[in-house]
N, C-alpha and C positions, 0 to 999 in steps of 0.2 A: 402467543400474545407478547411474550418477552422479546421475540425477534422483531416484531413490528415496532415495539417501543424503542428498541435499540436502533433500528433503521431511521425512525423519526428523529431520535436524538442525534444520530450521525449526520443526517442531512442538515438539521437546524444548527448544530454546532459548527459544521464545516462552513456553512454560509455566514454565520455570525462572525467567526474568526476571520474570514476573508474580508469582511466589511470593517471590522473593528481594529484590526492590526494596522500599523502604519504601512505605507506602500513599500518601504525598503525591507520589511519583514515578511517573508513568505509564510503563509499559514501552513500548519502541519497537514500532511496528506492522510486524513483519517480514513479515506476509502482504501488506500494502500494498506494501512494498519489493520483494517477489517479483513481484507483479503489475506494478509499474513496470519491473522488469528484463525481464519478458516483453513488455511494451508496446513496448520498444525493439528487440525481436528478432522480433516477429511483425507480420503485416499487421493493420490496424485491427480487423476483425471478429473474427478469432481472438484477438486481444489482449483485446478486450472480454469475450468469452466466457470466456477463461482467467481474467481478473480476477474475473468473477462466480463462477466455479467455486472459485477460491482463497478468496474471501470466504465461500462456502457451506461449505467445509471448516472455516473458522474458526468459523462459526456452529455447526456440528455438534459440533466439539470443545469449544466454550465453553459449550454448553448455554444459549444465550441465545435471543433472539427470532429464529427461523429466517428468514433472508433479509435481516436488518438489515445485518450486515456485508457480506454479498454485494452488496447494493445500494450500500453505501458504497464498497467497493473498486472496483466497476464504475464508480461515479461519479468516483472519483479517476482511473481509467484513461481514462474518456471525456474528462475535462477535459485530461488530459495528452496524449491523442491530438490534441486540438485545437491545442495549442501545440507539439507535438513538432517540427514542421518549422522552427520558429523558434529552436530550441535548438542550441547548438554541440555538437560531438561529445564533448568532454571539458572538464574544468575545474571549479574550485570554484564559480563562478557558476552553471554549468549544473547542478551537483549541488544547490545551494541552491534554484534555481528549480524543478527537477524535483520535489523532495520537497515544497516549499511548494505547488506547483500540485496535486499528487496529494492531499496532505492537505486542501487547500481543497476539492477536488472531493468527497472522502470526507465531509467534515463538511457540505457543502452537501446531499449526498444524505441524511445523517442528519437535517438540519433539515427537509427536505422530507417525509421519512417521519414525523418527529415531528408535523408539522402535519397530514399526511394521516391518521394514526392517532389524532390527538387524544390523544396520550399525553405524559407528562412524561419522555420518554426523554432529550432534550437540553434543558438549562435554561441560563439565563444564567450561573449558577454553574459549570456544566460547561464552558461556552465560555471562561470567564475563568480557571478553575483547571486543567482537564485539557488543553485544546487546546494552549496554549503549551508545556507540559512534554512532551506527546506529540510535538509537532512537533520540539522540540529533541532528544529522545532518538532519534527516528526519523532525524533528520538526522545525528546522531553515528554511528549504525549503518550508514548507507547505503554508505560505501565498502567495509566488510567484506562486506555482502550482495552488492554488485555484483561483488566478486572471486569470491565463492562462486558467484554466478549465472553468471559467465563460465566457471568450472570445470564447472558442471553443464549449462548450456544452450548453451555455445559463445560465441564472440566476438560482440560487438554490431556490427551493420552501421552505416555512417554515417547521418547524419540524412536524406539525400536518397534513400537506397535503400529500396525497398519501400513507398513512399507512393503510387505511381500506382494 
């Protein structure tokens, strides 16, 4: 029941922030933060699949290009899984690195898809105006999402557990 309440809160909060924030402020990517929270709680393959599924839900709800955010969230989780064993268990630096790596992986996947599809989905203007603000707002929301994820999914294991 907690997981369903968490998902309902996630969808409603993401939608409300997208509508309420001014147009020049990118809302935080709460779907990416949820995938990051699951990446620290699951083994690598289920974490990657969960990230893709969370992104696919974001695509379906946002009525955008189906699979675009799914690939982005999965790219963020994939890059995070690569550096997860080097991160400490807690702390401000770990939070900063976690969100930055996940966001970087997400936007790298966006860039690869933009090139692959030969579409103007991500432009230089988008990278210079949207990405820094999205990173900042996502970073600000990360502690709240992590506490809610602990409530919904349980306590996060240490960095050495579950990597074998």
